N, C-alpha and C positions, 0 to 999 in steps of 0.2 A: 839161738836155738833156729834153724829152719821154719819157716810160716809153715809146710806141709805137716809136717810135723807137729806143732803148738794147735794150726786147725787139727787135725787129725785128734790128739788129744780133745778137744775142745767137744768135736763130735762123739765121743765115746760117754762124757761126761753129761751131753745134752739127750743122747740115748738111754743112759741109765736114768736122767732125770724126767724121762718121757715114761719110762716102765715104772716110776713108783708114782709120778702123779698119776698116771691111768689105774695103777691097784687101789689107789684114795679116794679117787675118783666113783669108782666103784660100789665104795659103804656109805656113801650120801645118796638123797637125791638130786639129780641135774637139775638144771631149767635152762632157760633160754641163753640166758646172760652167758651163764657157763659154755654154752656150744659156740657162741659168734665172740665173743672177746678174745682166744690167741688168737685168731688172723688177725682181728684189728692190732693186736700188740706186736704181732710179728709182721703187720706191714711200714710200721717204723723203720725196719728193716730196710727198706726200699733207700731212705736217706743215703746209702753206701754210694748210689749212685749219682753224687752230686761228685765224686773222687774219681777220676778220670782214671786210674788203676783199676776201678771195679764192674766198669762200663766192660758192654758186648755189644758182640753186633746182632742184627734183627734174626741170623739163622739162626745164631748161637739162643735170641731168647726165645725163638720157634721150640726147636729142639729141650730145652731144656724144662720148656712149658708142657710138650707133649709126653715127658718121659715123668715127669711128678702126676699129669692127670693120670699114665697109664699106672705107677704106683698106689696114685689114691685108693682106683677102683680094690687093691688088694685091703685096704683100708674101711672102705664103707662096706664091706662085703663083711667084716668081721669085729661092726660093732653097731648091737644091737640094743634095743633099750626094753625094758619091761616094765607093768606097773605090777608094784610093789607095796601093799600096806598104803594105798591111795595113793602113791606118791610115783612119779617116773624114775629110775634106777637105769646106769649103762651096763648091763649085761656083763660080768666076768666071760671073759676069751679066750682060752689056753693059745686058740692058734693064732690070737691077733698078738702076742707075746713074742712067738716065734717068727713072724711076720714083720714085726719093728723091728726086731734083731736081727733076719734077713737084708729089710732095707739097709739099715744101718752098714751091716758089712758089704752091701752090694756098692751102697756110696762109697765107703772108705776105699773097696778097692778100684772104683773106678775113678775115684780124686788122686789116687798112686797112681795110675797107669797114667789118665791125662795132666798130670799135675810135670811129663815129662816134655808136652807138645804146647800145655796151652800155659799161659801167663796164671799165676797164683793168686794175683787181683780178681781177675777175669773168671779165674775158676770159681773162686769164690763169690762173685757174682752169678753162675751160674746155677751153684749149688742152691744161691738163696731164692734163685727164681723155681729151680725144680722142688724146692719144699713150698716154696708160696704155692705153686700149681698142682703140688697132694694136699695142703691143708684145707686150701679153698671149696675144690668141690667134696672132699670129704666131711667139712663141718656143714657144708649146704644139704648134703643128703643126710646127717644127722640130725641138722635142724627144722628139713619136711618131717624125718620119720618122729622126729617128739612131739613135734605140733599135733600128729597123728595121732599120736598115743592122748596129748592132752586131751583132747576132741573126745577120743573115747571115754576118755578117764570124766569128762565132765558131765560125759553124758550118762556113766553109769552114776553117777552121784547125785544127780542132779534128782530120779525119776525117786531115790532114795529117800528124799528130803521130804518129798511130799504128800 
């Protein structure tokens, strides 16, 4: 089977997994650890660049990072937290699911178009950089928002204890 087809199937699987993880996350309180760990786990993917087939040029790194950061804006805008039952929860957003689906479709179309001119290994490296460039700003924004709400929550609870 072709590498482009295999990676496309994997991307669809990962997108579906992200959808279900997001739905589950809204049902339980969040924590700083739940926000910070995904980019840390994803960072291990940088080990792919040990292998020459995945290495990309400096210009490709910049392009992929900029596109990822641009996509992260959509995720940041649709990821909001709320205080419920003295805990912080990620709010469900219908728009987030459509944006996630839209980003997946854009990514798949871009991969199919770019695979004609860019080697599949380089393309894999570029899309990893794009995804990392998207998840890091998004998770930083989530962490800042979470810490702000956590501070508000503690200021609401402390006066009630006195």
